Each structure stands twice: as C-alpha cells, then as structure tokens.
C-alpha positions as CSV (number, residue, x, y, z in Angstrom):
1,M,62.0,55.0,35.1
2,D,61.7,51.1,34.9
3,S,60.2,49.0,37.7
4,K,63.8,48.4,39.2
5,E,64.4,52.2,39.3
6,F,61.0,52.9,40.8
7,K,61.6,50.3,43.6
8,K,65.0,52.0,44.3
9,A,63.4,55.4,44.5
10,I,60.7,54.1,46.9
11,A,63.5,52.5,49.1
12,V,65.3,55.9,49.3
13,L,62.0,57.6,50.1
14,V,61.2,55.0,52.9
15,K,64.9,55.1,54.4
16,E,65.9,58.8,53.9
17,K,62.6,60.6,54.0
18,G,60.6,58.4,56.4
19,I,57.7,58.1,54.0
20,S,55.8,54.8,54.3
21,E,55.5,52.4,51.3
22,D,51.8,52.4,51.5
23,V,51.7,56.2,51.2
24,I,53.8,56.2,48.1
25,Y,51.8,53.3,46.4
26,E,48.6,54.9,47.0
27,A,49.9,58.2,45.6
28,M,51.0,56.2,42.5
29,R,47.6,54.5,42.1
30,L,45.8,57.8,42.2
31,A,48.3,59.6,39.9
32,L,48.2,56.8,37.4
33,T,44.4,56.5,37.4
34,S,44.4,60.3,36.8
35,A,47.0,59.9,33.9
36,Y,45.1,57.1,32.4
37,K,41.9,59.1,32.2
38,K,43.6,62.0,30.8
39,N,45.7,60.3,28.1
40,Y,43.2,57.6,27.1
41,H,39.9,59.7,27.5
42,S,38.6,57.2,29.9
43,L,35.6,57.8,32.3
44,S,36.0,57.4,36.0
45,N,35.5,53.6,36.2
46,V,39.1,52.4,36.2
47,R,41.4,50.9,38.8
48,V,45.1,50.9,38.6
49,D,47.0,47.9,40.3
50,I,50.6,47.9,41.1
51,N,52.4,44.7,41.9
52,E,54.6,45.8,44.8
53,E,57.0,42.8,44.2
54,T,57.8,43.4,40.6
55,G,56.7,47.0,40.1
56,E,54.4,45.8,37.1
57,I,51.4,48.2,36.5
58,S,47.9,47.1,35.3
59,V,44.8,49.0,34.5
60,Y,41.3,47.6,35.0
61,S,38.0,49.0,33.7
62,F,34.8,48.5,35.6
63,R,31.6,48.2,33.7
64,T,28.1,47.9,35.1
65,V,25.9,45.0,33.8
66,V,22.6,46.5,32.3
67,P,19.5,44.7,30.8
68,D,19.6,43.8,27.1
69,N,16.4,45.7,26.8
70,Y,17.0,49.2,27.9
71,E,13.2,49.7,28.5
72,E,13.5,47.5,31.5
73,L,15.7,50.1,33.1
74,E,12.5,52.0,34.2
75,E,11.9,49.0,36.6
76,W,15.6,48.7,37.6
77,N,16.8,50.7,40.6
78,L,20.2,51.6,39.0
79,L,18.3,54.0,36.9
80,D,17.1,55.7,40.0
81,E,20.6,55.9,41.4
82,E,21.9,57.5,38.1
83,N,18.9,60.0,38.1
84,D,18.5,60.6,41.8
85,S,17.9,64.4,41.0
86,E,14.2,64.2,40.1
87,E,12.7,67.4,41.6
88,D,9.4,69.1,41.3
89,G,7.6,66.5,39.3
90,E,10.3,66.7,36.5
91,G,10.8,63.5,34.5
92,K,13.8,61.4,34.7
93,E,16.6,61.7,32.3
94,P,16.6,59.2,29.6
95,F,19.1,56.4,30.0
96,I,22.1,56.6,27.6
97,F,24.1,53.5,27.0
98,D,27.8,54.0,27.0
99,E,30.0,51.0,26.2
100,R,32.9,52.3,28.4
101,I,30.8,52.1,31.6
102,H,27.9,49.7,30.7
103,I,27.8,46.1,29.5
104,P,24.6,44.3,28.4
105,L,23.6,41.3,30.5
106,T,24.0,38.7,27.7
107,E,27.6,39.9,26.9
108,A,28.5,40.0,30.4
109,R,27.4,36.4,31.2
110,E,29.8,35.2,28.3
111,I,32.5,36.7,30.5
112,V,31.2,35.8,33.9
113,P,28.4,33.2,33.9
114,G,25.5,33.9,36.4
115,I,26.4,37.6,36.7
116,E,23.3,39.7,37.4
117,V,22.1,43.1,36.3
118,G,23.5,45.9,38.5
119,E,26.8,44.0,39.3
120,T,29.9,45.1,37.9
121,I,32.5,43.2,35.7
122,E,36.2,43.9,35.6
123,E,38.5,43.7,32.5
124,E,42.1,44.6,32.0
125,V,42.6,47.5,29.7
126,T,46.2,48.2,30.1
127,P,47.4,50.1,26.9
128,K,50.6,48.8,25.3
129,D,52.3,52.0,25.6
130,F,51.2,52.8,29.1
131,G,54.6,52.2,30.5
132,R,55.7,55.6,29.1
133,V,52.9,57.4,30.9
134,A,53.6,55.3,34.0
135,A,57.3,56.2,34.0
136,A,56.6,59.9,33.7
137,T,54.0,59.8,36.4
138,A,56.2,57.8,38.7
139,K,58.9,60.5,38.4
140,Q,56.3,63.2,39.3
141,V,55.2,61.3,42.3
142,V,58.6,60.5,43.6
143,I,59.7,64.2,43.3
144,Q,56.3,65.3,44.8
145,K,56.7,63.0,47.8
146,I,60.3,64.1,48.3
147,R,59.3,67.7,48.4
148,E,56.3,66.9,50.7
149,A,58.8,64.9,53.0
150,E,61.3,67.7,53.1
151,R,58.7,70.3,53.7
152,N,57.3,68.2,56.6
153,S,60.8,67.7,58.0
154,I,61.5,71.4,57.9
155,A,58.2,72.2,59.6
156,E,58.8,69.6,62.2
157,E,62.4,70.9,63.0
158,F,61.5,74.7,62.9
159,G,57.8,74.7,63.8
160,D,58.6,75.2,67.5
161,K,61.6,77.4,67.0
162,Q,59.7,80.7,66.4
163,D,61.2,83.3,68.8
164,E,64.3,81.3,69.1
165,L,68.0,82.1,68.4
166,V,69.8,80.0,65.6
167,S,73.0,80.2,63.7
168,G,73.3,79.9,60.0
169,T,75.6,80.8,56.9
170,V,75.0,83.7,54.7
171,E,74.5,82.0,51.4
172,M,73.3,84.7,49.0
173,E,71.5,88.0,48.8
174,D,69.4,90.1,46.4
175,A,68.2,93.7,46.5
176,R,66.0,93.2,49.6
177,N,67.1,90.2,51.5
178,Y,69.9,88.0,52.7
179,Y,69.4,84.1,52.6
180,I,70.7,82.2,55.5
181,D,71.5,78.5,55.2
182,L,70.1,76.9,58.3
183,G,70.9,73.2,57.4
184,K,67.8,71.7,55.9
185,T,66.3,75.0,54.6
186,Q,67.0,78.7,53.9
187,G,65.9,81.5,56.2
188,I,65.1,84.9,54.9
189,L,66.9,87.8,56.6
190,P,65.3,91.2,55.2
191,K,67.9,93.9,54.8
192,T,65.6,96.0,57.0
193,E,66.1,93.4,59.8
194,I,69.9,93.8,60.1
195,I,71.5,95.9,62.8
196,P,72.0,99.4,61.2
197,G,75.7,100.0,60.3
198,E,76.7,96.3,60.3
199,T,78.2,94.5,57.3
200,I,77.0,91.0,56.3
201,K,79.6,89.1,54.4
202,M,78.8,86.1,52.1
203,G,79.8,82.7,53.6
204,S,80.0,84.1,57.2
205,N,78.4,82.4,60.1
206,I,75.8,84.6,62.0
207,K,73.3,84.4,64.7
208,V,69.7,85.2,63.8
209,Y,66.4,85.4,65.6
210,I,63.4,83.5,64.1
211,T,60.4,86.0,64.0
212,K,57.9,83.7,62.1
213,V,57.6,80.2,60.7
214,D,55.0,79.9,58.1
215,N,54.3,76.4,56.8
216,G,52.2,77.2,53.7
217,S,51.3,75.2,50.7
218,K,54.4,76.5,48.9
219,G,56.7,75.3,51.6
220,C,57.9,76.4,54.8
221,T,59.1,80.3,55.0
222,I,61.3,81.2,57.9
223,L,61.7,84.9,58.5
224,L,64.7,86.1,60.5
225,S,65.8,89.3,62.2
226,R,68.9,90.8,64.0
227,C,67.2,94.0,65.2
228,H,64.2,92.4,67.0
229,Y,64.4,93.1,70.8
230,G,64.0,89.3,71.2
231,F,67.5,88.9,69.6
232,V,69.1,90.6,72.5
233,K,67.1,88.6,75.0
234,R,68.3,85.3,73.5
235,L,71.9,86.5,73.3
236,F,71.8,87.1,77.1
237,E,70.3,83.8,77.7
238,L,73.2,82.3,75.5
239,E,76.0,84.1,77.2
240,I,74.8,84.3,80.9
241,P,74.3,80.7,82.6
242,E,72.5,82.2,85.4
243,I,69.6,83.3,83.3
244,N,69.1,79.8,81.8
245,E,69.3,78.5,85.5
246,G,66.5,80.9,86.5
247,I,68.9,82.7,89.1
248,I,68.6,85.8,87.0
249,L,65.4,86.9,85.4
250,V,65.0,89.0,82.3
251,H,61.8,91.0,82.9
252,S,61.8,92.9,79.7
253,V,64.0,94.2,76.8
254,A,63.5,97.6,74.9
255,R,65.6,98.1,71.8
256,D,66.5,100.9,69.4
257,A,68.6,98.6,67.1
258,G,72.0,100.1,66.3
259,N,71.6,102.7,69.0
260,R,70.8,101.5,72.5
261,T,69.1,98.7,74.2
262,K,67.8,98.4,77.8
263,V,67.5,95.1,79.7
264,A,65.7,95.0,82.9
265,L,67.3,92.2,85.3
266,E,66.4,90.7,88.6
267,S,68.3,88.3,90.8
268,T,66.3,85.6,92.6
269,N,69.2,85.0,94.8
270,E,70.4,87.7,97.1
271,R,74.0,86.5,96.9
272,V,74.0,86.9,93.1
273,D,74.5,90.4,91.6
274,A,72.3,90.5,88.5
275,I,74.1,93.2,86.7
276,G,77.6,92.1,87.8
277,S,76.9,88.6,86.6
278,C,75.9,89.9,83.2
279,I,79.0,92.0,82.9
280,G,81.2,89.1,83.8
281,E,84.8,89.0,84.9
282,R,86.7,91.8,83.3
283,G,83.6,92.4,81.2
284,M,83.9,89.2,79.2
285,R,80.4,88.3,79.2
286,I,78.9,91.6,78.1
287,A,81.7,92.1,75.6
288,N,80.6,89.0,73.6
289,I,77.1,90.3,73.6
290,L,78.3,93.8,72.5
291,K,80.4,92.3,69.8
292,E,77.4,90.4,68.3
293,L,75.3,93.7,68.5
294,N,78.0,95.8,66.4
295,S,78.8,97.5,69.6
296,E,75.3,98.8,70.2
297,K,74.9,100.5,73.7
298,V,73.4,98.3,76.3
299,D,72.0,99.6,79.6
300,L,71.6,96.9,82.3
301,V,68.7,98.0,84.6
302,L,67.8,96.6,87.9
303,Y,64.1,95.5,87.9
304,D,62.1,96.8,91.2
305,N,58.5,95.9,92.1
306,D,58.2,99.5,93.1
307,A,57.3,101.1,89.9
308,S,58.8,104.5,90.7
309,K,62.2,103.0,91.5
310,F,62.0,100.8,88.3
311,I,61.4,103.9,86.2
312,E,64.2,105.6,88.0
313,N,66.6,102.8,87.1
314,A,65.3,102.7,83.6
315,L,66.1,106.3,82.9
316,S,69.8,105.7,83.5
317,P,72.2,107.4,82.8
318,A,70.2,110.3,84.2
319,K,70.6,110.8,87.9
320,N,69.1,113.0,90.6
321,I,65.5,112.4,89.4
322,H,62.1,112.1,91.2
323,V,59.3,109.8,90.0
324,F,55.7,110.2,90.8
325,I,53.1,107.7,89.7
326,T,50.1,110.0,88.5
327,D,47.8,107.1,87.4
328,E,48.4,103.6,88.2
329,K,45.5,102.4,86.1
330,K,46.8,104.1,83.0
331,N,50.4,103.4,83.9
332,E,51.4,107.1,83.8
333,A,54.3,108.7,85.7
334,L,55.8,112.1,86.1
335,V,59.6,112.5,86.4
336,V,61.2,115.6,87.8
337,T,64.9,116.3,87.4
338,D,67.4,119.1,87.3
339,N,68.5,121.0,84.1
340,D,71.8,119.0,83.9
341,N,70.0,115.7,83.8
342,L,67.1,116.5,81.7
343,S,68.8,116.0,78.3
344,L,70.2,112.6,79.7
345,A,66.8,111.4,80.8
346,I,65.3,112.4,77.4
347,G,68.1,111.1,75.4
348,K,69.1,112.0,72.0
349,K,65.9,112.5,69.8
350,G,64.1,111.2,72.9
351,S,65.5,107.7,72.6
352,N,66.3,107.3,76.3
353,I,62.9,108.3,77.6
354,K,61.3,106.1,74.7
355,L,63.2,103.0,75.8
356,A,62.6,103.5,79.4
357,A,58.9,103.8,78.7
358,R,58.8,100.6,76.6
359,L,60.9,98.8,79.2
360,T,58.7,99.7,82.2
361,H,55.4,99.9,80.3
362,Y,54.8,103.4,81.7
363,K,53.9,106.6,80.0
364,I,56.6,108.8,81.2
365,D,56.6,112.7,81.2
366,V,59.8,114.5,82.3
367,K,59.8,117.9,83.7
368,T,62.4,120.3,85.4
369,Y,62.1,121.6,88.9
370,D,60.9,124.9,87.5
371,Q,58.3,123.3,85.4
372,A,57.1,121.2,88.4
373,K,56.8,124.3,90.6
374,E,54.5,125.9,87.9
375,M,52.5,122.8,88.3
376,G,52.3,123.2,92.1
377,I,54.9,120.5,92.7
378,N,57.7,121.7,95.1
379,I,60.7,119.3,95.3
380,Y,63.8,120.0,97.5
381,E,66.9,120.1,95.2
382,D,69.8,118.0,96.4
C-alpha cells in the first residue's frame, strides 16, 4: 500500500465509516512505533511522524544528553529519575550507558550547540526498508479501524433494540442455529428458539424478537427468538393500531410456544372493545398474528382490576367457575368448578392453568365442588 492508496483508504474510512482522520493517523503512529521497535530492536524512545499531505513516514529517535564523565551522574538528577526505586537503604543501581538512548554531552553539542545535560536530542533514523513495514502496518490499521467502525455502527443501531421485533432474511444454518441477515449484521436464532413444528426456509424473510444485544470485544452478538412471549406482544403491537395508540393496553402475555398463548387486554376507551379490535373485521387482524405463530392457539383475555374476575377470565375456555382469593399477599387463589369444566380449567398436561397462573401472577389451585365441600366450602351449583 503506497501513500496514495493509504490516503484513499483513509478517505473511505472518513466518508463511509465516519472515522475522523485524527483517530486514523494517531492509530497509525502508535502501530508504526510498535512495528519499528519490534522489527529494528529499538527501545522506547522513538517517534513516528506521518506527513498527512504526502503520506510520507519518518522515524525519529530521542536520546538523552549525559555527561562525558559518567561519575558526574551521581550529582545529576536524571540518575535519581532512572533509579527512583531506592528502598530500605539499598544502594542505587549503577548507571549503564546505552548509545540507543544516551548521547555524551560533547557529541550532542556537535549536533546542537549549547544543548545541556538532561535535555534530549532528536535524530531521524528511518530505515531504508521501512516502507515495507509501514505498508503492512497500514493495512492492519485500516482493517482494524473498519472493523471497529462496523462494530460501533452495529452497536449504535441495535443497542436500543433489545426486546424489539425486527425482520430479517434466513441466510444460513448449522446444527444448532439459524443465522438471520439483519442488514448490517447477522443475528443468531437458536433452533431451540423457533416455534415448535414450524419450518424455516433458507432465503425466506421472517420476523424475530431480539432477546439480547451483547457488544463484546469480539463484536456485537444479537440473539433472536420466535418462541419468547415478547414475540407475541410485539406482533400484537404491529397488527393492532389501537395498542400503539394506547387505546388498548396489553397487561401481560403468557406463552407455551407452539401450543397456546394467553394475552391480557384492557380498553382505556369504553367505546372500544379490546377483544373485538384485536380480532378485527372478519378476523383479519388475529388471522395475521396466527399465521405468524404457525397457527398457535391464542386466547384473548379481558384484564380486570378485580383479581377474582381476572383469574376467571384467564381460565377460559373453562366456564362455571368460582374464584376465591385465599392469600392476597402471597397471590394465592382457589378455583372451584364442576366436573365438566375441571379438565378445561386445567388443560392438557396442565397447560391452561399454568398459563393462567403466569398471566395473572397468581398461584391457582383448582378443586371440584365435592372436593371443596370436603374443605368446608359449600357452593351452590348453577
């Protein structure tokens, strides 16, 4: 990479990646200084200069002026600076002259008349073949800055999108994950996070829920899901305008992905039917949601400030049930129903009562009338 190519690369970084020239040149100086020390066995007293107009690179060495007679160093404060670790009466380390970092006073004054002990003198030490090292280093810096810029851009774009719904294209898969193209980066959709029973096709466009954005040292990792309960909540917000407008509130969502989801809704406007609005004309709104959920069953539940009524609604499709709040502090409730509705209230493998409990945040115990009577609770059967 010659100076013209380097200048072009910098222009691309500035224009397309939004990195300032000062940041790039400072990174180049540090990288070239490190490269010089490594390749030419230099000590730390070097400075790299880059002509920002021409791209020409020069290396300068700094040497400290010391007395011609090293014994005088005992009276010279630089020795104290170099040996400031004197402890517990231990003697000072003997001074060792190193021509790479020291220059005798007489020799220094031949270069800079009037220079004094303790001052530094600068000389250009650019190796003839340093252009080769500089070119390789420049490429590394450009690549590094591009990666940093892309990582920062991704973090900036997706940093506040955790718990949001986004669309992407299924790009590839391996044994454990699908990789979704989200534009500037890929998201990871674990196969454990897809809806049970659904088929994901390569190249298809799908909606995914961002569960985590991790901007680590190795880059930005975006974890996705389609079975998270938040996925359903965001779908409702997408399909139901009244939710975004605040006319309908989504109080909670409980989900058993691939099986059933319960959504607790409340209307803030008495003229708006929360459940009817979510179903839509001829069921079009809920149909779009069900299609995205691979025909997963969705129960729309009316929220109620009365915990008993809310639990009763949440246990749908069970009917003819009686709810008793047995412990308000511990959020515990007893539900009594007839034999015909007992299985509906509990659901297949207990799924209905589990979802109702998660939706209402109550621990729910279901009993039949006979079981309730044994507990001393007598209820009139309708």
